C-alpha positions in Angstrom: 21.6 11.8 6.2 19.2 8.7 5.5 18.0 8.3 1.9 14.1 8.5 3.2 14.8 12.3 4.2 16.3 13.2 0.4 12.9 13.6 -0.8 10.4 16.6 0.3 7.4 14.7 -0.7 6.8 11.8 1.4 4.8 9.0 2.5 4.7 8.5 6.3 3.6 5.6 8.1 3.4 6.5 11.9 3.4 3.3 14.1 3.0 2.6 17.6 3.9 -0.1 20.2 2.2 -2.3 22.4 1.1 0.5 24.5 -2.7 0.1 25.1 -3.5 4.0 24.4 -2.3 2.8 21.0 -5.8 4.1 19.4 -5.7 7.2 21.1 -1.9 7.9 20.2 -2.8 7.4 16.5 -6.0 9.9 16.6 -3.7 12.4 18.4 -1.2 11.7 16.0 -3.3 12.7 13.1 -4.5 15.8 15.4 -0.7 17.0 15.6 -0.2 16.4 12.0 -3.1 18.6 11.1 -2.0 21.4 13.6 1.7 21.3 11.9 -0.5 22.0 8.6 -2.2 24.6 9.9 0.8 26.4 11.2 2.2 25.9 7.5 5.1 23.8 9.0 4.2 20.8 6.6 1.8 20.4 4.2 -0.7 17.5 4.1 -2.0 16.3 0.9 -4.1 13.2 2.6 -3.9 11.2 5.8 -5.7 8.6 7.5 -5.7 6.6 10.7 -5.9 2.6 10.0 -5.9 -0.6 11.5 -5.5 -4.0 10.3 -7.9 -6.9 11.4 -6.7 -10.4 11.8 -7.8 -11.3 8.4 -5.0 -8.5 7.3 -7.7 -6.2 6.0 -7.3 -2.4 6.6 -9.6 -0.2 7.9 -10.1 3.4 7.6 -11.0 4.9 10.8 -10.4 8.7 10.2 -9.1 11.0 7.5 -8.1 14.4 6.3 -7.0 15.7 2.7 -5.9 19.4 1.4 -7.0 18.5 -2.2 -10.2 19.3 -3.5 -10.8 16.7 -6.0 -10.0 14.1 -3.4 -12.8 13.5 -1.0 -12.1 10.4 0.7 -9.1 8.0 1.5 -10.3 6.0 -1.3 -8.5 8.7 -3.5 -5.1 9.8 -4.0 -1.9 7.9 -2.8 -3.1 7.1 0.6 -6.1 5.7 -0.6 -4.5 3.6 -3.4 -1.6 2.4 -1.0 -4.6 1.0 1.6 -5.6 -0.7 -1.3 -2.5 -2.4 -2.3 -1.5 -3.2 1.1 -4.9 -4.3 2.8 -6.8 -4.9 -0.3 -6.9 -7.6 -3.4 -3.7 -6.1 -4.8 -2.2 -7.3 -1.0 -1.3 -10.7 -1.9 1.5 -8.7 -4.6 3.3 -7.7 -1.3 4.4 -11.2 -0.6 7.2 -13.1 -1.7 6.6 -13.2 -5.5 5.7 -9.6 -5.8 9.2 -8.4 -6.0 9.8 -10.8 -8.8 6.7 -9.4 -10.8 7.5 -6.1 -10.4 11.0 -6.5 -11.1 10.0 -8.0 -14.1 8.0 -5.2 -15.2 10.4 -2.7 -14.3 13.4 -4.7 -15.7 15.1 -4.2 -12.4 18.0 -6.9 -11.3 17.6 -6.1 -7.5 14.4 -7.4 -6.5 15.2 -6.7 -2.9 15.2 -2.9 -3.8 12.0 -3.2 -6.0 10.1 -4.9 -3.2 11.3 -2.5 -0.1 8.8 0.2 -0.4 5.6 -1.3 0.0 6.8 -4.1 2.1 8.8 -1.8 4.3 5.1 0.2 4.6 2.8 -3.0 5.1 5.3 -4.6 7.9 4.7 -1.1 9.8 0.9 -1.2 9.9 0.6 -4.5 12.2 -2.2 -6.7 12.7 -4.9 -5.2 15.4 -2.8 -2.1 16.0 -3.5 1.5 14.8 -1.3 3.3 12.5 -1.2 6.8 10.6 -0.4 6.7 6.8 0.0 10.4 5.6 1.1 12.1 2.2 3.2 15.0 3.0 5.2 17.8 2.0 8.1 18.6 4.6 10.9 20.9 4.8 13.1 18.8 7.2 12.3 15.5 9.2 12.6 17.0 12.4 9.6 18.7 13.0 7.1 15.6 12.5 9.7 13.2 14.1 9.6 15.4 17.2 6.0 15.6 17.4 5.4 11.9 16.9 8.2 10.7 19.2 6.3 12.8 22.0 2.9 10.5 21.2 5.5 7.4 21.3 5.2 6.8 17.4 7.9 5.7 15.1 8.0 7.3 11.7 9.0 5.6 8.6 9.4 7.7 5.2 9.2 6.8 2.0 9.6 9.2 -1.4 6.2 9.7 -3.0 7.6 8.9 -6.2 8.7 5.4 -5.4 5.3 4.8 -3.7 3.8 5.6 -7.1 6.0 3.6 -9.3 5.5 0.6 -7.2 1.8 0.9 -6.7 1.3 1.5 -10.5 3.7 -1.7 -11.0 1.6 -3.6 -8.3 -1.6 -2.7 -10.3 0.0 -3.4 -13.9 0.9 -7.2 -12.1 -2.5 -7.6 -11.0 -3.5 -6.8 -14.4 -1.2 -9.3 -15.9 -2.1 -12.0 -13.5 -6.2 -11.7 -14.3 -5.1 -11.5 -18.0 -3.3 -14.9 -17.4 -5.7 -16.3 -15.7 -8.6 -15.8 -18.3 -6.2 -17.4 -20.6 -5.6 -20.6 -18.8 -9.4 -20.5 -17.9 -10.1 -20.3 -21.8 -7.5 -22.8 -22.7 -8.9 -25.3 -20.0 -12.3 -25.0 -21.3 -11.2 -25.2 -25.2 -9.6 -28.7 -23.8 -12.4 -29.9 -22.0 -14.6 -29.2 -25.1 -11.7 -31.2 -27.3 -12.0 -33.8 -25.2 -15.8 -34.2 -25.3 -15.8 -33.9 -28.8 -13.0 -36.6 -29.3 -15.1 -39.0 -26.8 -18.1 -38.5 -28.8 -16.4 -39.0 -32.2 -15.0 -42.6 -30.7 -18.6 -43.5 -29.6 -19.8 -42.5 -33.2 -17.3 -44.7 -34.7 -17.7 -47.6 -32.4 
């Protein structure tokens, strides 16, 4: 059994191929998930249809949540995930991301560290539509069968792994911003020292 299936609480990405019906299938996939939820076969904590534009930004087209505290995809795991892989944090999913997160978690295996968000991000292709969802499921077969009928490929990652990497990505961003502020402050101090030194030289001349 794949490790992806060991958790009942998962984040799913349903991606579609080059089929011109891609958009339609994505919306149908979201509808199918909601139907499975209404039949008590799964439980949806949050789900959204998203697209990635050529500039790598993610746009939420449609969403659903069963959490009364979370009103939109801007909250919850799905909202945070959209922010990470399509927003300002997205650059951290690039080449240096694994090393940064690895240092935060003190994990030797960088490839393992970067696999979760990188894998999810890779499934949300540019100019295509995909479905992101946080679900509780007894087994993968129910959702897999429903998505297969629509031509969708399902990628699963345990919610806990996604939460850990999102937290690490946010911490990495905070550290990067802190270092940037320190560098700017040092540069400003050096500039002032240089000006003062030149002024002293002119005064002594």
